[in-house]
C-alpha positions as a LaTeX table, in Angstrom:
\begin{tabular}{lrrr}
\hline
Residue & $x$ (\AA) & $y$ (\AA) & $z$ (\AA) \\
\hline
Met1 & 203.64 & 47.04 & 7.75 \\
Val2 & 201.70 & 46.39 & 11.44 \\
Ala3 & 202.49 & 49.26 & 14.54 \\
Ser4 & 201.06 & 49.81 & 18.01 \\
Tyr5 & 200.59 & 53.08 & 20.38 \\
Ser6 & 199.59 & 53.81 & 23.30 \\
Ile7 & 197.20 & 57.04 & 24.08 \\
Phe8 & 197.78 & 58.72 & 26.96 \\
Gly9 & 195.37 & 61.52 & 28.81 \\
Glu10 & 191.71 & 60.48 & 29.85 \\
Glu11 & 191.68 & 57.35 & 28.81 \\
Phe12 & 195.19 & 55.21 & 28.40 \\
Lys13 & 195.11 & 52.61 & 25.39 \\
Thr14 & 196.86 & 50.63 & 23.27 \\
Val15 & 196.25 & 50.29 & 20.10 \\
Leu16 & 197.90 & 47.69 & 17.70 \\
Cys17 & 196.55 & 48.83 & 13.91 \\
Gln18 & 197.98 & 47.73 & 10.58 \\
Leu19 & 198.86 & 50.54 & 8.45 \\
Asp20 & 199.38 & 50.58 & 4.14 \\
Asp21 & 202.89 & 52.55 & 2.57 \\
Glu22 & 201.91 & 56.01 & 3.42 \\
Met23 & 201.48 & 55.04 & 7.53 \\
Lys24 & 197.89 & 55.65 & 7.56 \\
Pro25 & 195.45 & 53.41 & 9.04 \\
Val26 & 194.15 & 51.19 & 7.40 \\
Phe27 & 192.47 & 48.39 & 9.96 \\
Thr28 & 192.39 & 48.27 & 13.87 \\
Tyr29 & 193.37 & 44.66 & 15.19 \\
Ser30 & 192.43 & 45.60 & 18.81 \\
Ser31 & 192.51 & 48.86 & 20.65 \\
Ile32 & 192.28 & 47.71 & 24.83 \\
Pro33 & 193.22 & 49.84 & 27.74 \\
Met34 & 195.85 & 50.25 & 28.94 \\
Tyr35 & 197.13 & 49.17 & 32.76 \\
Lys36 & 197.04 & 52.47 & 34.99 \\
Pro37 & 198.58 & 52.50 & 38.06 \\
Pro38 & 198.40 & 55.35 & 40.32 \\
Lys39 & 201.21 & 57.92 & 41.51 \\
Val40 & 203.36 & 56.65 & 38.56 \\
His41 & 205.01 & 59.28 & 37.17 \\
Ile42 & 204.83 & 58.61 & 32.51 \\
Phe43 & 207.72 & 58.45 & 32.20 \\
Leu44 & 207.34 & 54.66 & 33.68 \\
Tyr45 & 204.96 & 53.22 & 31.19 \\
Gln46 & 207.25 & 52.53 & 27.97 \\
Phe47 & 208.37 & 49.57 & 30.72 \\
Val48 & 204.54 & 48.43 & 31.06 \\
Tyr49 & 203.43 & 45.61 & 28.04 \\
Asp50 & 199.60 & 45.60 & 28.18 \\
Leu51 & 199.73 & 44.53 & 24.89 \\
Gln52 & 202.54 & 41.93 & 23.14 \\
Trp53 & 201.68 & 40.71 & 19.31 \\
Asp54 & 204.01 & 39.59 & 16.73 \\
Val55 & 204.10 & 38.54 & 12.76 \\
Ala56 & 204.47 & 35.20 & 11.71 \\
Pro57 & 206.76 & 34.22 & 8.87 \\
Asn58 & 203.45 & 33.63 & 6.57 \\
Asp59 & 202.09 & 37.36 & 7.55 \\
Glu60 & 199.70 & 36.75 & 10.66 \\
Val61 & 199.41 & 38.82 & 13.40 \\
Val62 & 199.59 & 37.61 & 16.79 \\
Trp63 & 198.67 & 39.29 & 19.55 \\
Gly64 & 197.44 & 38.88 & 22.83 \\
Ala65 & 196.82 & 41.36 & 25.95 \\
Met66 & 197.99 & 41.18 & 29.79 \\
Thr67 & 194.50 & 43.50 & 30.76 \\
Thr68 & 191.97 & 41.64 & 30.44 \\
Pro69 & 191.38 & 38.31 & 33.04 \\
Glu70 & 191.12 & 35.89 & 29.93 \\
Tyr71 & 194.62 & 34.22 & 29.08 \\
Glu72 & 193.48 & 34.45 & 24.68 \\
Leu73 & 196.22 & 34.94 & 21.91 \\
Tyr74 & 194.16 & 36.19 & 18.54 \\
Val75 & 195.49 & 35.19 & 15.23 \\
His76 & 195.04 & 37.66 & 12.60 \\
Asp77 & 195.47 & 36.57 & 7.82 \\
Ala78 & 197.61 & 39.08 & 6.31 \\
Arg79 & 194.29 & 41.13 & 5.57 \\
Gly80 & 193.60 & 40.76 & 8.98 \\
Lys81 & 190.70 & 38.88 & 9.52 \\
Met82 & 190.42 & 36.90 & 12.88 \\
Ile83 & 191.19 & 33.04 & 12.23 \\
Arg84 & 191.84 & 31.99 & 15.19 \\
Lys85 & 191.83 & 32.44 & 19.22 \\
Ile86 & 193.63 & 30.19 & 21.23 \\
Ile87 & 191.94 & 29.94 & 24.78 \\
Lys88 & 194.26 & 28.37 & 27.63 \\
Asp89 & 192.34 & 28.28 & 31.65 \\
Tyr90 & 194.47 & 29.14 & 34.22 \\
Ala91 & 195.09 & 30.84 & 37.71 \\
Pro92 & 195.81 & 34.63 & 37.41 \\
Ile93 & 198.17 & 35.72 & 40.32 \\
Asp94 & 197.28 & 39.65 & 41.14 \\
Leu95 & 199.02 & 42.30 & 39.89 \\
Thr96 & 201.08 & 44.14 & 43.30 \\
\hline
\end{tabular}
């Protein structure tokens, strides 16, 4: 199983990991800092998607972070090994 979860506290981050049959982490695909806007109630963080991911039909995990300045997607095989990185040049738009 692949799952993501967020950690709130002194540091705000989102973790993407693979879990075993007992729901224990096997390995981590990524751990990224979350965007932390000033003076926003923590309830609103459920609407902030810093990390997007999906499992492809061939069990590859594809993910990308919206908080990094790069436009990159990462593809991992079913065992967690990164097999591809997709990079695209783009002109970023400032977050308002």
